[in-house]
DOLOKOL-434823 format. One record per residue (C-alpha): residue number from 1; residue in three letters; x, y, z. Coordinates in Angstrom, 3 decimals. Layout:
# residues N
PT drenpa marmar       xx       yy       zz
PT    NUM    ALA        X        Y        Z
...
This chain:
# residues 277
PT drenpa marmar       xx       yy       zz
PT      1    GLN  -23.338    3.930   18.911
PT      2    ILE  -22.957    6.860   16.082
PT      3    LEU  -26.326    8.679   15.644
PT      4    ASN  -27.120   10.364   12.402
PT      5    ASP  -29.369   13.948   12.186
PT      6    GLU  -32.537   13.565   12.153
PT      7    MET  -33.196   16.815    9.727
PT      8    CYS  -32.173   17.015    6.234
PT      9    GLU  -29.106   18.908    6.106
PT     10    ILE  -30.465   21.296    3.382
PT     11    CYS  -34.376   21.865    4.451
PT     12    GLU  -33.701   21.103    7.977
PT     13    VAL  -37.081   19.443    7.847
PT     14    TRP  -37.886   15.922    9.314
PT     15    THR  -40.168   13.793    7.317
PT     16    ALA  -41.034   10.133    6.902
PT     17    GLU  -39.667   10.340    3.588
PT     18    SER  -36.508    8.119    3.228
PT     19    LEU  -33.294   10.150    3.995
PT     20    PHE  -29.805    9.470    2.470
PT     21    PRO  -27.125    9.554    5.476
PT     22    CYS  -23.868   10.217    4.681
PT     23    ARG  -21.346    7.537    5.073
PT     24    ILE  -18.356    9.751    6.361
PT     25    CYS  -20.417   12.559    8.497
PT     26    HIS  -23.445   12.478   10.331
PT     27    ARG  -25.595   14.337    7.780
PT     28    VAL  -28.930   13.098    6.547
PT     29    TYR  -30.640   14.603    3.209
PT     30    HIS  -33.871   14.339    1.278
PT     31    ASP  -33.414   13.342   -2.329
PT     32    GLY  -35.516   15.969   -3.552
PT     33    CYS  -33.411   18.921   -1.984
PT     34    LEU  -30.127   17.017   -3.329
PT     35    ARG  -31.815   17.252   -6.720
PT     36    ARG  -33.063   20.909   -6.314
PT     37    MET  -29.559   22.113   -5.232
PT     38    GLY  -28.272   20.593   -8.176
PT     39    TYR  -26.010   18.217   -6.072
PT     40    LEU  -27.930   15.059   -7.774
PT     41    GLN  -27.458   14.865  -11.430
PT     42    LYS  -28.602   11.487  -13.456
PT     43    ASP  -25.703    9.510  -13.037
PT     44    SER  -25.065   10.083   -9.215
PT     45    ALA  -28.992    9.985   -8.514
PT     46    VAL  -28.681    5.910   -9.066
PT     47    GLU  -25.458    5.960   -7.118
PT     48    VAL  -26.631    7.390   -4.298
PT     49    THR  -30.239    5.363   -4.606
PT     50    GLU  -28.273    2.212   -4.995
PT     51    THR  -25.933    2.547   -2.172
PT     52    ALA  -26.782    5.103    0.551
PT     53    HIS  -28.233    2.486    2.798
PT     54    THR  -26.460   -0.511    2.389
PT     55    GLU  -22.573   -1.271    3.606
PT     56    THR  -21.280    1.083    0.480
PT     57    GLY  -22.379    4.143    1.208
PT     58    TRP  -22.559    7.299   -0.270
PT     59    SER  -20.664   10.694    0.764
PT     60    CYS  -22.495   13.958    0.810
PT     61    TYR  -21.096   16.938   -0.959
PT     62    TYR  -18.976   17.939    1.911
PT     63    CYS  -17.372   14.889    2.759
PT     64    ASP  -16.965   14.084   -1.160
PT     65    ASN  -14.357   17.116   -1.743
PT     66    LEU  -11.502   16.987   -0.382
PT     67    ASN  -10.536   20.007   -1.350
PT     68    LEU  -12.685   21.588    1.482
PT     69    LEU   -9.987   20.081    3.786
PT     70    LEU   -7.573   22.593    2.814
PT     71    THR   -7.340   26.015    4.648
PT     72    GLU   -7.388   28.971    2.664
PT     73    GLU   -3.661   29.516    2.870
PT     74    GLU   -3.416   26.116    1.781
PT     75    MET   -5.843   26.284   -1.393
PT     76    TYR   -3.612   29.393   -2.378
PT     77    SER   -0.328   27.945   -1.957
PT     78    LEU   -2.185   24.752   -4.179
PT     79    MET   -3.442   27.012   -6.864
PT     80    GLU   -0.296   29.250   -7.198
PT     81    THR    1.470   26.114   -7.760
PT     82    LEU   -0.425   25.052  -10.436
PT     83    ARG   -0.478   28.262  -12.271
PT     84    ASN    3.175   28.462  -12.088
PT     85    CYS    3.255   24.875  -13.630
PT     86    LYS    0.731   26.583  -16.174
PT     87    ILE   -2.205   23.779  -15.235
PT     88    ILE   -5.437   24.870  -16.642
PT     89    PRO   -8.111   24.624  -13.487
PT     90    GLY  -11.000   22.471  -14.773
PT     91    VAL   -9.365   20.790  -17.626
PT     92    CYS   -8.672   16.872  -18.151
PT     93    LEU   -4.855   15.873  -17.987
PT     94    THR   -3.203   13.191  -20.023
PT     95    LEU   -0.423   10.869  -18.652
PT     96    ASP    2.159   13.373  -20.619
PT     97    ASP    0.300   16.719  -18.536
PT     98    PHE    0.536   14.695  -15.254
PT     99    LEU    4.291   13.463  -15.346
PT    100    HIS    4.954   17.085  -16.675
PT    101    TYR    3.456   19.017  -13.822
PT    102    LYS    4.884   16.539  -11.213
PT    103    HIS    8.625   16.934  -12.658
PT    104    GLN    7.909   20.428  -12.526
PT    105    VAL    6.631   20.509   -8.860
PT    106    HIS    9.912   18.241   -7.909
PT    107    LYS   12.622   20.417   -9.662
PT    108    GLN   10.846   23.746   -8.189
PT    109    GLN   10.842   21.885   -4.466
PT    110    PHE   14.230   20.120   -4.474
PT    111    GLU   15.933   21.785   -7.379
PT    112    ARG   17.250   18.465   -9.253
PT    113    THR   15.334   16.096  -11.405
PT    114    MET   12.743   13.873  -10.500
PT    115    PRO   14.175   10.394  -10.161
PT    116    GLU   13.138    7.337  -12.385
PT    117    ALA   11.576    4.966   -9.627
PT    118    GLN    9.268    8.133   -8.699
PT    119    GLU    8.322    9.090  -11.836
PT    120    GLU    7.222    5.455  -12.086
PT    121    GLN    5.155    5.603   -9.124
PT    122    ALA    3.747    9.241  -10.617
PT    123    ALA    2.338    6.618  -13.727
PT    124    LEU    1.197    4.045  -11.275
PT    125    GLN   -0.733    7.124   -9.768
PT    126    PHE   -1.830    8.681  -12.838
PT    127    ASN   -3.650    4.892  -13.701
PT    128    ALA   -5.037    4.904  -10.171
PT    129    LEU   -6.639    8.134  -10.847
PT    130    ASP   -7.566    6.459  -14.331
PT    131    PRO   -9.918    3.543  -13.664
PT    132    ASP  -12.029    3.592  -16.646
PT    133    LYS   -8.451    3.609  -18.536
PT    134    LYS  -10.196    6.733  -20.783
PT    135    GLY   -6.260    8.206  -21.282
PT    136    HIS   -7.095   10.970  -18.956
PT    137    ILE   -8.026   12.093  -15.330
PT    138    GLU  -10.833   14.104  -14.489
PT    139    TRP  -10.046   17.616  -12.966
PT    140    GLN  -11.980   16.906   -9.594
PT    141    ASP  -10.208   13.619   -9.407
PT    142    PHE   -6.881   15.511   -9.820
PT    143    LEU   -7.494   18.185   -7.483
PT    144    SER   -8.735   15.705   -4.862
PT    145    HIS   -4.981   14.093   -5.615
PT    146    GLU   -2.848   17.352   -4.712
PT    147    SER   -5.198   17.816   -1.716
PT    148    ILE   -4.277   14.671    0.100
PT    149    GLN   -0.491   15.016   -1.061
PT    150    LEU   -0.486   18.753    0.450
PT    151    LEU   -2.446   17.849    3.493
PT    152    GLN    0.656   14.687    3.849
PT    153    LYS    3.189   17.325    3.049
PT    154    ILE    2.222   20.126    5.599
PT    155    ARG    0.048   18.783    8.065
PT    156    PRO    1.615   16.926   11.291
PT    157    GLN   -0.226   13.787   11.395
PT    158    ASN   -1.958   14.530   14.654
PT    159    ALA   -3.425   17.441   12.530
PT    160    LEU   -4.832   14.781   10.033
PT    161    LEU   -5.915   12.688   12.805
PT    162    ARG   -8.212   15.303   13.589
PT    163    LEU  -10.224   15.386   10.522
PT    164    LEU  -11.375   11.613   10.858
PT    165    THR  -15.063   11.792   11.721
PT    166    PRO  -16.236    8.911   14.197
PT    167    LYS  -17.801    7.032   11.329
PT    168    GLU  -14.238    7.075    9.812
PT    169    ARG  -12.694    5.812   13.089
PT    170    GLU  -15.395    2.983   13.738
PT    171    ARG  -14.723    1.200   10.139
PT    172    ALA  -10.983    1.780   10.851
PT    173    ARG  -11.297    0.074   14.420
PT    174    ALA  -13.094   -2.757   12.529
PT    175    ALA  -10.453   -3.305   10.308
PT    176    PHE   -7.668   -3.315   12.506
PT    177    LEU   -9.652   -5.823   14.740
PT    178    ALA  -10.290   -8.006   11.724
PT    179    LEU   -6.438   -8.187   11.203
PT    180    ASP   -5.883   -8.566   14.958
PT    181    GLN   -6.276  -12.658   15.243
PT    182    ASP   -4.974  -13.367   18.244
PT    183    ASN   -6.383  -10.369   19.712
PT    184    ASP   -3.614   -9.201   21.449
PT    185    GLY   -3.538   -5.710   20.277
PT    186    PHE   -1.280   -5.520   18.167
PT    187    ILE   -0.711   -6.605   14.026
PT    188    GLY    2.323   -6.963   12.111
PT    189    GLU    3.741   -4.400    9.650
PT    190    GLY    2.716   -6.337    6.449
PT    191    GLU   -0.958   -6.622    7.711
PT    192    CYS   -1.230   -3.106    8.314
PT    193    ARG    0.411   -2.168    4.350
PT    194    GLN   -2.587   -4.855    3.613
PT    195    ALA   -5.489   -2.387    5.050
PT    196    ARG   -4.038    0.394    2.774
PT    197    HIS   -4.257   -2.387   -0.484
PT    198    THR   -7.407   -3.925    0.605
PT    199    TRP   -9.894   -1.908    3.098
PT    200    PHE   -9.113    1.602    2.111
PT    201    ARG   -8.850    0.645   -1.887
PT    202    LYS  -11.661    2.288   -4.396
PT    203    HIS  -13.707   -0.083   -6.677
PT    204    GLN  -15.429    0.087  -10.015
PT    205    LYS  -18.627    1.741  -10.214
PT    206    GLU  -20.090   -1.209  -12.033
PT    207    MET  -19.535   -3.363   -9.370
PT    208    LEU  -22.477   -1.392   -7.422
PT    209    SER  -24.795   -3.729   -8.251
PT    210    CYS  -23.005   -6.327   -6.371
PT    211    ASN  -23.322   -4.059   -3.317
PT    212    VAL  -19.449   -3.584   -3.031
PT    213    SER  -18.007   -0.185   -2.075
PT    214    ILE  -16.602    1.989   -4.447
PT    215    SER  -14.357    3.002   -1.565
PT    216    HIS  -15.151   -0.157    0.540
PT    217    VAL  -13.771   -0.313    3.835
PT    218    GLY  -14.164   -3.975    5.087
PT    219    PRO  -12.173   -7.174    4.106
PT    220    ILE  -12.460   -8.490    0.189
PT    221    SER  -12.708  -12.171   -0.470
PT    222    GLU  -10.959  -13.720   -2.954
PT    223    GLY  -14.577  -14.959   -4.647
PT    224    SER  -16.119  -11.478   -4.203
PT    225    PRO  -16.617   -9.267   -7.419
PT    226    ALA  -14.212   -6.722   -5.839
PT    227    SER  -11.166   -9.044   -5.977
PT    228    SER  -10.844   -9.155   -9.418
PT    229    ARG  -11.026   -6.252  -12.120
PT    230    ASN  -11.997   -6.512  -15.642
PT    231    GLY  -12.132  -10.311  -15.360
PT    232    LYS   -8.245  -10.054  -14.435
PT    233    SER   -7.036  -12.214  -11.145
PT    234    PRO   -6.780  -10.230   -8.101
PT    235    GLU   -3.860   -8.412   -7.349
PT    236    LYS   -2.149  -10.301   -4.283
PT    237    ILE   -0.993   -9.253   -1.476
PT    238    LEU    2.109  -10.644    0.072
PT    239    PRO    1.934  -12.321    3.759
PT    240    ALA    4.125  -10.461    6.214
PT    241    THR    7.696  -11.999    5.999
PT    242    LYS    9.565  -12.931    8.662
PT    243    GLN   11.996  -10.049    8.879
PT    244    GLU    9.371   -7.669    9.542
PT    245    THR    9.035   -7.501   13.262
PT    246    ARG    7.575   -4.307   14.097
PT    247    ASN    4.212   -4.857   15.450
PT    248    ILE    1.558   -2.235   15.377
PT    249    ASP   -0.728   -0.845   17.715
PT    250    TRP   -4.420    0.368   17.319
PT    251    PRO   -2.969    3.909   17.304
PT    252    GLY   -0.122    3.192   15.114
PT    253    PHE   -2.468    1.461   12.678
PT    254    LEU   -4.922    4.725   12.738
PT    255    ARG   -1.722    6.870   12.474
PT    256    GLU   -0.280    5.050    9.415
PT    257    ASN   -3.411    4.762    7.314
PT    258    VAL   -4.627    7.946    7.942
PT    259    ALA   -4.228    9.745    4.883
PT    260    TYR   -5.350    6.519    2.798
PT    261    ILE   -8.693    6.589    4.992
PT    262    LEU   -9.227   10.544    3.980
PT    263    ALA   -8.442    9.830    0.304
PT    264    ALA  -11.280    7.224    0.311
PT    265    ARG  -13.809    9.862    0.935
PT    266    PRO  -14.677   10.926   -2.632
PT    267    ASN  -17.542    8.930   -4.243
PT    268    SER  -15.157    8.684   -7.459
PT    269    ALA  -14.023    5.061   -8.306
PT    270    ALA  -10.664    6.686   -8.677
PT    271    LEU   -7.916    5.991   -6.093
PT    272    HIS   -6.549    9.476   -5.105
PT    273    LEU   -3.778    7.903   -2.761
PT    274    LYS   -2.125    4.842   -4.245
PT    275    PRO   -0.748    2.825   -1.780
PT    276    LEU    3.182    2.083   -2.274
PT    277    ALA    3.780   -1.496   -3.735
């Protein structure tokens, strides 16, 4: 059984007051301590109060920031790339800004123009980072997306697996077992892909009142509030075709989904790593 700390991470004092547990790590916090340190603003205060003790959960300020997963050298490399592409830190990005940046990075890396299919995927990623359809993406969401992409590019999968916490592994294990209907220890390739679209998907903040996670890990029924967005019909996940014969065991499932599990850490409703269709 995974146990949370007994003392507040900030004041290191145990009291009978309610402590807010992080859904990713073992840390717990007093809401007063979070407010005093400036980690709890008006909007997030309601979110923490409503979700910290539900299945939805809440990510503490350590786990919410994917940028903290980078080493000093990796962070320097990322900031150099942003500087070379004339991206101004702290400023929101429009779709044109985002695509221009992606084109520049691709050209620097491969010395050729980015293919049209990749541009379309980049546009879909922008939409996923802008769930409220404001026409721009927040700087922190952009930085989280770039951080997880950099980790995918330069670190081996085993290194990414070491970043997972016991809580994340436990949730992923529950997701795998739910897909393993015949209990033989294997799931199909299509089912593994399905997990990226359902178990590790983010949801809009207005759904919090329905106790649906903004980075929900668990099956989503078609009748649930999470199964539709803004009243639209739910996105269907096609079942695995007969050609998909590759079976995936638990270690393989974890390896193939590790980046999506890490990308689901932030409290933001943005989807920081959109699965390929």
